[in-house]
DODO-429764 format. One record per residue (C-alpha): residue number from 1; residue in three letters; x, y, z. Coordinates in steps of 0.1 Angstrom, whole numbers. Layout:
! residues N
{NUM; "Ala"; {X; Y; Z}}
...
This chain:
! residues 331
{1; "Met"; {-578; -911; 478}}
{2; "Ser"; {-564; -945; 487}}
{3; "Ala"; {-542; -966; 465}}
{4; "Ser"; {-570; -992; 463}}
{5; "Thr"; {-593; -967; 446}}
{6; "Thr"; {-568; -951; 422}}
{7; "His"; {-554; -984; 407}}
{8; "Arg"; {-574; -1012; 391}}
{9; "Phe"; {-563; -1039; 416}}
{10; "Asp"; {-575; -1075; 413}}
{11; "Ala"; {-608; -1076; 432}}
{12; "Glu"; {-596; -1102; 458}}
{13; "Leu"; {-564; -1082; 465}}
{14; "Ala"; {-583; -1049; 467}}
{15; "Ala"; {-607; -1064; 493}}
{16; "Ala"; {-577; -1074; 515}}
{17; "Leu"; {-560; -1040; 514}}
{18; "Ala"; {-582; -1025; 540}}
{19; "Ser"; {-569; -1048; 567}}
{20; "Met"; {-533; -1045; 558}}
{21; "Pro"; {-513; -1025; 585}}
{22; "Ala"; {-493; -996; 573}}
{23; "Val"; {-458; -991; 585}}
{24; "Glu"; {-438; -959; 578}}
{25; "Ile"; {-410; -971; 554}}
{26; "Ser"; {-385; -945; 567}}
{27; "Asp"; {-387; -960; 603}}
{28; "Leu"; {-363; -988; 597}}
{29; "Met"; {-360; -1002; 632}}
{30; "Thr"; {-398; -1002; 635}}
{31; "Asn"; {-401; -1020; 602}}
{32; "Arg"; {-376; -1047; 613}}
{33; "Ala"; {-394; -1052; 646}}
{34; "Val"; {-428; -1053; 630}}
{35; "Leu"; {-417; -1078; 604}}
{36; "Lys"; {-401; -1101; 631}}
{37; "Glu"; {-433; -1099; 652}}
{38; "Arg"; {-455; -1107; 622}}
{39; "Phe"; {-436; -1138; 613}}
{40; "Ala"; {-433; -1149; 649}}
{41; "Gln"; {-471; -1149; 651}}
{42; "Leu"; {-476; -1170; 620}}
{43; "Pro"; {-484; -1207; 626}}
{44; "Pro"; {-454; -1228; 618}}
{45; "Pro"; {-455; -1244; 583}}
{46; "Asp"; {-462; -1281; 578}}
{47; "Thr"; {-426; -1294; 573}}
{48; "Thr"; {-437; -1330; 566}}
{49; "Gly"; {-413; -1345; 541}}
{50; "Val"; {-386; -1318; 545}}
{51; "Thr"; {-356; -1319; 568}}
{52; "Ile"; {-344; -1284; 579}}
{53; "Thr"; {-309; -1275; 592}}
{54; "Asp"; {-294; -1242; 602}}
{55; "Arg"; {-256; -1237; 599}}
{56; "Thr"; {-230; -1212; 591}}
{57; "Val"; {-206; -1213; 561}}
{58; "Pro"; {-174; -1193; 555}}
{59; "Gly"; {-181; -1157; 547}}
{60; "Pro"; {-162; -1134; 522}}
{61; "Asp"; {-126; -1127; 530}}
{62; "Gly"; {-123; -1108; 562}}
{63; "Ala"; {-161; -1109; 569}}
{64; "Pro"; {-181; -1130; 594}}
{65; "Ala"; {-195; -1164; 586}}
{66; "Val"; {-228; -1164; 567}}
{67; "Gly"; {-259; -1181; 581}}
{68; "Val"; {-278; -1205; 558}}
{69; "Arg"; {-308; -1227; 563}}
{70; "Ile"; {-309; -1259; 543}}
{71; "Tyr"; {-342; -1276; 533}}
{72; "Arg"; {-338; -1312; 521}}
{73; "Pro"; {-369; -1330; 508}}
{74; "Asp"; {-371; -1366; 518}}
{75; "Thr"; {-373; -1375; 481}}
{76; "Leu"; {-354; -1355; 455}}
{77; "Ala"; {-371; -1352; 422}}
{78; "Ala"; {-336; -1350; 407}}
{79; "Pro"; {-301; -1340; 420}}
{80; "Val"; {-310; -1303; 418}}
{81; "Gly"; {-306; -1273; 442}}
{82; "Ile"; {-320; -1238; 446}}
{83; "Leu"; {-302; -1209; 464}}
{84; "Asp"; {-329; -1187; 479}}
{85; "Val"; {-322; -1150; 486}}
{86; "His"; {-349; -1131; 506}}
{87; "Gly"; {-363; -1097; 498}}
{88; "Gly"; {-367; -1066; 520}}
{89; "Gly"; {-353; -1037; 501}}
{90; "Phe"; {-317; -1047; 512}}
{91; "Leu"; {-328; -1033; 546}}
{92; "Ile"; {-349; -1059; 564}}
{93; "Gly"; {-355; -1096; 565}}
{94; "Asp"; {-338; -1128; 577}}
{95; "Leu"; {-342; -1165; 573}}
{96; "Glu"; {-378; -1164; 587}}
{97; "Val"; {-391; -1143; 558}}
{98; "Asn"; {-392; -1171; 533}}
{99; "His"; {-393; -1200; 557}}
{100; "Ala"; {-428; -1213; 548}}
{101; "Asp"; {-422; -1206; 511}}
{102; "Asn"; {-389; -1225; 511}}
{103; "Val"; {-406; -1255; 528}}
{104; "Glu"; {-432; -1255; 501}}
{105; "Met"; {-406; -1249; 473}}
{106; "Ala"; {-384; -1277; 484}}
{107; "Arg"; {-413; -1301; 486}}
{108; "Asp"; {-431; -1291; 454}}
{109; "Val"; {-400; -1288; 432}}
{110; "Gly"; {-382; -1317; 449}}
{111; "Ala"; {-350; -1298; 452}}
{112; "Val"; {-325; -1290; 480}}
{113; "Val"; {-330; -1253; 489}}
{114; "Val"; {-303; -1233; 507}}
{115; "Ala"; {-315; -1199; 520}}
{116; "Val"; {-290; -1171; 527}}
{117; "Asp"; {-290; -1148; 558}}
{118; "Tyr"; {-270; -1120; 542}}
{119; "Arg"; {-259; -1088; 560}}
{120; "Leu"; {-283; -1058; 557}}
{121; "Ala"; {-279; -1022; 548}}
{122; "Pro"; {-274; -995; 559}}
{123; "Glu"; {-251; -1010; 585}}
{124; "His"; {-235; -1031; 558}}
{125; "Pro"; {-238; -1014; 524}}
{126; "Phe"; {-230; -1028; 490}}
{127; "Pro"; {-212; -1051; 483}}
{128; "Ala"; {-217; -1069; 517}}
{129; "Ala"; {-250; -1086; 508}}
{130; "Leu"; {-239; -1097; 474}}
{131; "Glu"; {-206; -1110; 487}}
{132; "Asp"; {-225; -1130; 514}}
{133; "Cys"; {-247; -1145; 486}}
{134; "Tyr"; {-216; -1154; 466}}
{135; "Ala"; {-200; -1170; 496}}
{136; "Ala"; {-232; -1191; 501}}
{137; "Leu"; {-234; -1201; 465}}
{138; "Ser"; {-197; -1211; 465}}
{139; "Trp"; {-203; -1232; 496}}
{140; "Phe"; {-234; -1248; 481}}
{141; "Ser"; {-215; -1257; 449}}
{142; "Ala"; {-185; -1270; 468}}
{143; "His"; {-207; -1292; 490}}
{144; "Ala"; {-233; -1301; 464}}
{145; "Ala"; {-224; -1338; 463}}
{146; "Glu"; {-229; -1343; 500}}
{147; "Leu"; {-263; -1326; 497}}
{148; "Gly"; {-272; -1349; 468}}
{149; "Val"; {-270; -1321; 442}}
{150; "Asp"; {-253; -1319; 409}}
{151; "Arg"; {-233; -1287; 411}}
{152; "Ser"; {-242; -1278; 375}}
{153; "Arg"; {-279; -1279; 384}}
{154; "Ile"; {-282; -1251; 410}}
{155; "Ala"; {-306; -1222; 403}}
{156; "Val"; {-308; -1189; 422}}
{157; "His"; {-342; -1177; 433}}
{158; "Gly"; {-351; -1143; 448}}
{159; "Gln"; {-380; -1119; 452}}
{160; "Ser"; {-377; -1080; 452}}
{161; "Ala"; {-342; -1071; 465}}
{162; "Gly"; {-335; -1108; 466}}
{163; "Gly"; {-342; -1109; 429}}
{164; "Gly"; {-319; -1080; 423}}
{165; "Leu"; {-292; -1098; 444}}
{166; "Cys"; {-297; -1129; 423}}
{167; "Ala"; {-293; -1109; 391}}
{168; "Gly"; {-261; -1093; 405}}
{169; "Leu"; {-249; -1128; 416}}
{170; "Ala"; {-253; -1142; 381}}
{171; "Leu"; {-232; -1113; 367}}
{172; "Leu"; {-206; -1117; 395}}
{173; "Ala"; {-203; -1155; 391}}
{174; "Arg"; {-199; -1152; 353}}
{175; "Asp"; {-172; -1125; 356}}
{176; "Arg"; {-153; -1143; 383}}
{177; "Gly"; {-155; -1176; 366}}
{178; "Gly"; {-172; -1188; 398}}
{179; "Pro"; {-198; -1215; 406}}
{180; "Ala"; {-221; -1224; 377}}
{181; "Ile"; {-257; -1211; 379}}
{182; "Ala"; {-282; -1231; 359}}
{183; "Phe"; {-311; -1207; 360}}
{184; "Gln"; {-320; -1173; 376}}
{185; "Tyr"; {-355; -1169; 389}}
{186; "Leu"; {-360; -1131; 394}}
{187; "Gly"; {-392; -1124; 411}}
{188; "Ile"; {-402; -1086; 409}}
{189; "Pro"; {-364; -1079; 411}}
{190; "Glu"; {-350; -1045; 423}}
{191; "Leu"; {-325; -1037; 395}}
{192; "Asp"; {-322; -1000; 388}}
{193; "Asp"; {-311; -973; 412}}
{194; "Arg"; {-318; -945; 387}}
{195; "Leu"; {-356; -947; 393}}
{196; "Ala"; {-363; -930; 360}}
{197; "Thr"; {-389; -954; 344}}
{198; "His"; {-426; -945; 340}}
{199; "Ser"; {-436; -969; 368}}
{200; "Ala"; {-409; -957; 391}}
{201; "Thr"; {-420; -921; 388}}
{202; "Thr"; {-458; -928; 386}}
{203; "Phe"; {-464; -953; 414}}
{204; "Val"; {-458; -931; 445}}
{205; "Asp"; {-487; -945; 466}}
{206; "Thr"; {-488; -982; 458}}
{207; "Pro"; {-490; -1008; 487}}
{208; "Asn"; {-458; -1024; 500}}
{209; "Trp"; {-435; -1005; 477}}
{210; "His"; {-435; -970; 463}}
{211; "Arg"; {-410; -944; 452}}
{212; "Ala"; {-402; -932; 487}}
{213; "Gly"; {-393; -968; 497}}
{214; "Ala"; {-372; -972; 466}}
{215; "Ile"; {-352; -941; 473}}
{216; "Leu"; {-346; -951; 509}}
{217; "Ser"; {-336; -986; 498}}
{218; "Trp"; {-310; -975; 472}}
{219; "Asp"; {-296; -947; 494}}
{220; "Ser"; {-291; -972; 522}}
{221; "Tyr"; {-276; -999; 500}}
{222; "Leu"; {-253; -977; 479}}
{223; "Gly"; {-245; -949; 504}}
{224; "Asp"; {-258; -914; 505}}
{225; "Gly"; {-253; -894; 473}}
{226; "Arg"; {-244; -923; 450}}
{227; "Arg"; {-279; -933; 438}}
{228; "Gly"; {-284; -922; 401}}
{229; "Thr"; {-247; -912; 396}}
{230; "Ala"; {-222; -927; 372}}
{231; "Asp"; {-204; -943; 402}}
{232; "Val"; {-227; -973; 407}}
{233; "Ser"; {-216; -1009; 400}}
{234; "Pro"; {-238; -1031; 377}}
{235; "Tyr"; {-233; -1058; 403}}
{236; "Ala"; {-253; -1035; 426}}
{237; "Ala"; {-278; -1023; 400}}
{238; "Pro"; {-278; -1050; 372}}
{239; "Ala"; {-300; -1028; 350}}
{240; "Arg"; {-268; -1007; 344}}
{241; "Ser"; {-249; -1037; 329}}
{242; "Thr"; {-239; -1032; 293}}
{243; "Asp"; {-228; -1069; 289}}
{244; "Leu"; {-255; -1095; 296}}
{245; "Ala"; {-242; -1121; 272}}
{246; "Gly"; {-235; -1156; 286}}
{247; "Leu"; {-258; -1153; 316}}
{248; "Pro"; {-280; -1182; 327}}
{249; "Pro"; {-315; -1184; 313}}
{250; "Ala"; {-340; -1165; 334}}
{251; "Tyr"; {-376; -1161; 345}}
{252; "Ile"; {-387; -1126; 355}}
{253; "Ser"; {-420; -1117; 371}}
{254; "Ala"; {-434; -1082; 373}}
{255; "Met"; {-466; -1068; 390}}
{256; "Glu"; {-488; -1044; 371}}
{257; "Phe"; {-489; -1017; 398}}
{258; "Asp"; {-453; -1018; 411}}
{259; "Pro"; {-426; -991; 408}}
{260; "Leu"; {-403; -1019; 397}}
{261; "Arg"; {-425; -1030; 368}}
{262; "Asp"; {-408; -1012; 339}}
{263; "Glu"; {-372; -1019; 350}}
{264; "Asp"; {-381; -1056; 352}}
{265; "Ile"; {-396; -1056; 317}}
{266; "Ala"; {-366; -1036; 304}}
{267; "Tyr"; {-341; -1061; 320}}
{268; "Ala"; {-360; -1090; 304}}
{269; "Thr"; {-358; -1073; 270}}
{270; "Ala"; {-320; -1066; 275}}
{271; "Leu"; {-313; -1102; 284}}
{272; "Leu"; {-332; -1114; 253}}
{273; "Thr"; {-313; -1089; 231}}
{274; "Ala"; {-281; -1104; 246}}
{275; "Gly"; {-291; -1138; 235}}
{276; "Val"; {-302; -1150; 270}}
{277; "Ser"; {-334; -1171; 271}}
{278; "Val"; {-361; -1153; 292}}
{279; "Glu"; {-396; -1160; 303}}
{280; "Leu"; {-414; -1128; 314}}
{281; "His"; {-448; -1127; 331}}
{282; "Val"; {-466; -1095; 341}}
{283; "Phe"; {-494; -1104; 365}}
{284; "Pro"; {-525; -1082; 361}}
{285; "Gly"; {-541; -1063; 389}}
{286; "Thr"; {-512; -1070; 413}}
{287; "Phe"; {-488; -1049; 433}}
{288; "His"; {-454; -1055; 450}}
{289; "Gly"; {-456; -1084; 473}}
{290; "Ser"; {-493; -1091; 467}}
{291; "Val"; {-484; -1128; 463}}
{292; "Arg"; {-486; -1130; 502}}
{293; "Ile"; {-523; -1122; 501}}
{294; "Pro"; {-545; -1153; 495}}
{295; "Ala"; {-561; -1148; 461}}
{296; "Ala"; {-564; -1167; 428}}
{297; "Val"; {-538; -1146; 411}}
{298; "Ser"; {-514; -1152; 440}}
{299; "Arg"; {-519; -1189; 439}}
{300; "Arg"; {-513; -1188; 401}}
{301; "Glu"; {-480; -1170; 407}}
{302; "Ile"; {-469; -1196; 434}}
{303; "Asp"; {-479; -1226; 412}}
{304; "Glu"; {-461; -1211; 383}}
{305; "Arg"; {-428; -1209; 403}}
{306; "Ser"; {-428; -1246; 408}}
{307; "Val"; {-435; -1253; 371}}
{308; "Val"; {-408; -1229; 360}}
{309; "Leu"; {-382; -1242; 383}}
{310; "Arg"; {-389; -1279; 376}}
{311; "Arg"; {-387; -1273; 339}}
{312; "Ala"; {-355; -1251; 341}}
{313; "Leu"; {-337; -1277; 363}}
{314; "Gly"; {-346; -1305; 340}}
{315; "Ile"; {-372; -1323; 362}}
{316; "Leu"; {-397; -1341; 341}}
{317; "Pro"; {-434; -1332; 349}}
{318; "Thr"; {-454; -1361; 363}}
{319; "Thr"; {-489; -1374; 358}}
{320; "Ala"; {-514; -1377; 387}}
{321; "Ala"; {-502; -1413; 391}}
{322; "Gly"; {-466; -1400; 396}}
{323; "Gln"; {-452; -1412; 363}}
{324; "Ala"; {-434; -1392; 337}}
{325; "Pro"; {-457; -1386; 307}}
{326; "Glu"; {-438; -1407; 283}}
{327; "Val"; {-438; -1436; 308}}
{328; "Ala"; {-476; -1433; 314}}
{329; "Ala"; {-482; -1433; 276}}
{330; "Arg"; {-464; -1466; 272}}
{331; "Asp"; {-484; -1483; 300}}
């Protein structure tokens, strides 16, 4: 029986599943090649109103430079920035994965977006990816003024493994006394290598992400034999952290039929217990990465991102006429 008939997916998402190509998760090189081919075949996004620049920034000590892609909207809504970290199970992905999304996010939020091309596992296991993200954040903060950004108003944004890296980055920046992070947007974050939650043990056949994929992901990122042991850093698996106090406020999304669902809910609860402000949204009928399928629930998720980031970064909402509400009320 297929996943679409065993789970109560949203009707629009279920209808699209039949045409989704399946790729064997264990075949890493094929996965990378297929992903690259898919994105190469997509029509280029409309970049009107956004200037895009690729460059490299200093990497961690003794490591290569880190590639970043900078998205600068013609009009900043405020002097704010977003560091974007792509997903891909720590194993796949590059600057093209979130390219169209980052164009839209820069334009809709009115923020400078800096995307990070971090090193991938298993060739570069933990902490390579996290240190690359920290290097990019450090560069962004140090060069904020020239980008038109207030260094105290930089958020981190990531989906899936990218969300997990953002959570680890918030912990690392806090503990190193590093660059300020104003907000952490953790979309369906990959947080817990122990894979012991109800959703992690139940959803073995769900689209895009399932237990076998999670096992491969963590084994590749941490190294064989370390997953689930006591020797795993909370910077790698933030769900293991016993001290979440003092972290930036957060938004966490979870999908109903996703192995990551319960660890995401648990992390939101742990942050709240530690006194960190959190907004948690579990989207019904969804699965991991279903946001990329055109559907009403997907559009709602995308629209919510802009609202959440604008509010978190202190950007006043505007009326249809482009005025702040209190200004419109006086007119």
